[in-house]
N, C-alpha and C positions, 0 to 999 in steps of 0.2 A: 424632330425625328432622326431629321438624317447622320447626326453625330453618336445614335444610340449603338453602342459597341454590344450585339445580340449575341457575340460568344463569351463577354462578360456574364452580359444579363443572364443568360442561360446557366452558365457554371453556377450564378449565387443565386439562382430558382433551385438548382439540383442541390446544393448545399442547404437551404432553406426547407425543403421538402424532407432530407435528413435527418436536420436538428429538431423538426415537427415529431418523426418519425419516432425518433430515437427517443425523446425526450416526452411522448405522451403516454405512457406506461407510469411513469412516476409522474408526472402531473394527476392520471385516474388516482394513485395509489394515495399522494396527498389528498386531494382533494375526498375523497373516502376516509381518511385517515379524519377528519373532521366533523363526521358524523357519527351519529349512536349508533350503539349494536342494533336496535330495535329496524330503524330505518335501513341499515344496510341489511338486515337479514329481511325485511321486506319487499326492498327495491332493486338491491344487488349494489355493484359499483356504482361510485356517484361520478359524475363530471364537474361537477360545479362546488364549491366548497360549502360546508354547513358551517353552524354555528358554533361547533363541540371543540374548539382548536384547541382553545388554550387548558380546557378541562382535560381533554384527553393527554398533551402532552404534558402537563403536571401531574397528572396521574402517572404516567408512564417512568419519565423519570426521576420525579422527586418524593412517590409516595412508596410506600412499604407493600407490596404484595402485589403494585400497579401492574407490573410484570409475572413476575414469578415471587415465591415464598420468602428468601430471603437477599434478594438481591435488587438492587437500584437499576435502572434503565442508566442514569449518572455515573454508576460503579462501571456498568458495563463498557460505557465511552470510555472512562479512564483507561480502562486497562485494553481497549482498543488501541488508544493513544500511544501505552506504553509499548504494546508491540508495535503498532506501526514506526514509533520514533527509534525506537529501540534496533528494530531490524534493518530501517534505512542506516543509522548512523554507523552500525557495526558493521555492514555490507562494504561502505565507504571504505573506511577505517582499513579493514583486513584487504578488500580488493588495490585500496591505493599503495597499500605496503606490498602487498607482492607483484603488481605489476613494478614498481619501482623497483622491486630486486630485480626481475626479469630482464627489463630494459636496461639498466643501468651497470650493474654488476655482471658484466659478461663473461659468466663462467661456461663451462662447455656445454652443462645442463639446462642451461636456461631455454632454451628451443625444446627440446622432447618434455621437460616440468611443465612447460607453458600447455602444450599440446595435451599433455597429461589433464592438466587441473580443465582443460575447456573440454574434455571427453565427458566429467561429471557432467554437464550439460545434458548428458542423455540420462543421467540416472533421476527422475527424478524422485520427489520426497518421498511419495510412496512405496517404491522402491526400496528404500534405504531407512522407513519407518521405523521397522520393527529392531535393526540393530541402534536406532539412535535411540527410540527409547528405551531398551536394555540397558543400554549406557548410561542413559539422564537416570533412570530410573535408580542403579545401582548405584551413583553420585549424592542419591538421596535430594534431589532436582525437580520432583515432580511436584506441581502449583505451586512452582517460584517461575518470578518472570526470567532470572537466568536461563534457568531450565528450558524454558519457551521460546528466549530469542537465540541463543550461542547455536544450537544444530542447525537450524536456517540459514545463517549467515553464511557457511559454507558452500558457497558454488562458484562458478567461473563466469558470472555473466559480468560484475562489474569488471573485474580483473582484466576480462577481454575490453572493454572498453577504454581502460585506464590506460591500458598494454597500448591501442591505437594511437590515443591520444599523446602519450609520454615519445612516440617514435615517430608523431608529427614535429616536435621542440627541436628547434636545432643543434646539432654536436658544439658549437662554438660557443653555447651558453653554458654547458659542462666546461669546455675548457677554461671560459672566464671565473668561472665558480673555483677551480684548480690553480689559477694564477693567482686569485686573492684569498687562497689558503681556506676558503671553506670547505670542513668537513661534509663526507654526504648528508648525514643529517642534516645540517645546516644549508645544503643544498635544497635539501627537499623539501624545508620549513620555508627559506625565505623565499625562495623561485618557484618549484613545482606547486605546490597549494594556492600562492595567488595567480599563477598562472591558468590553476583547473578550478576557479569559483564557478565559471556557469558549468561546467563538466559533471562538477560538484553536485550541482542544485539539480541537473538533470537526474543522475543517478537516484539522487536522494527522492526526489518526486517519485520514479518510478519504482524506488524499493518500498517506499512509505504506502504506496496503492498497492504493490502485492501482498507486503506485511498486514496490514489493515485488512484484506480480504481472504485471511488464510483460516481458513475451517477447520481440516482434518487433522492437522498437528495440534493446535488450541485441544480441540473437541479428544484427542488422546490424552494430552498431558494436565488438563484438567477435571480435578473430581468434586471438587467443590461450586455450589451457584457462585460466591464471592470474587471468584478467580473467571467466572466467563467473559468473554469479549460479544461485542455488540452482533456478531455473525453469528453463534454459538446462540445467544439471545434469541434470535430469529428463529433459528430452528427449534430451538423448547419451545416457546410460546406457540407455535403452528402445532407441535404437538401435544401442547396442553388443551389447543380450543379444540382438536378431535376427543378429545375424553370427557369425559363428564357428563351431567344434564344439565349447567348450566349455558345460558344464553351465551353464543360465540361471542368473543369481546375480537370481532377483526378488525376493529378501528386502531387497537393497541397493536396488533403486527403490523400494519400499514405503518402507523408513527414510528415504533421502531425501525421498520428498513428503509423510510426516509432519513433516520438521524443518523443511520447506518452508513448512508449514501452523501450526505451533506460533507463531512469532513475530505474525503478525496479530492471531490469537486473543488471545492474550496480554494486547496492547494493546487490543485494546476490551473486553477483563473488566476490566482494571485500569483503564481509562479511563473506563468506560460512563456513569458519573453526570455529569463532564464531556460527554462527545458526546451525551446528550440534552439537559441543559441549554443546550448552543450550538446545537441545531439549534431545540428550544424560541424561544430567543431571538430567530434568526432570524426569527421568522413573527410578532416585534411587528409 
C-alpha cells in the first residue's frame, strides 16, 4: 500500500469517470435500440439490452422502407463513407500541395498568401454556403458526390498543419536533393510524403470525422433520398416519427444513431497511435 501512487490513481479515476460520463448516453441509445417500439413507448429509455437487436438493425440497414421510403440504411452508410473519405483525402492533397508551395517555393508573396489562406478559417461554411451553392448548381453538380465534396475541401486547416511540419524539416535535406538532381516533384514524392506519413494519418482522421459529421451542406446539396447520408437520415427519421398516427419506431432512430457513431470511433481507435504521433510531430 505504501508504494501506491495516489496522484496517478486519482488521475486514472478522473479519466474513468469522464469515460463513463461520455459513453453512458451512447450505451443507453444502443440498449434502447434493441427493444421493441411497444416497450420503449411504455417504459421509456432502457439501460439494459433487449432481444430485438438483430431484427431492428437488419430492418434499418437492409430492408426497404425500414427507415425511409426509397433508401436503405446501408446506402446512407455508403454515402457517408464516400463523403468522409473523399473530404479527408481531398483535404490532404490540397493542403500538402499548398503548404509545399508556400514553404519551398520561396517567392515574395508566400507569407501574405499563407495568411490570406489562414484567414479563411474565420469564414465557416455557413457564411459562404449561398455562393458555394450557386456555383455548384450552376455547374450542374447538385446531387453528385463531386459537388458535395469539392466545396468542402477548400480551407486552411490542413495547410496550416502541413506548413508547420514542412518548416521543421532541415534545409539540408532540400540541398541534398538538389545535389542529386531531384526535381521539385521528385523531392515532394520521394522525400516529403514518406516523412509526412504520421502527419497525413492525423489529418486524415480529423478530416474524416469532420466530413462524416457534416449536416448542413449535404442537406442543401441533396434533394433525393438515395443521396442522403446517415446524419441526414437521423434527422429525417425523427421528423417521420413526429408525424402520422402510427406507433413511433424510436428503436430505429436509435439504431441509425449508433450506426452513424461507429465508423468515426473505429477509425480513431485503430489509428490512434498514428494520430498522436502526427499531432506531436506537428509541434516540433
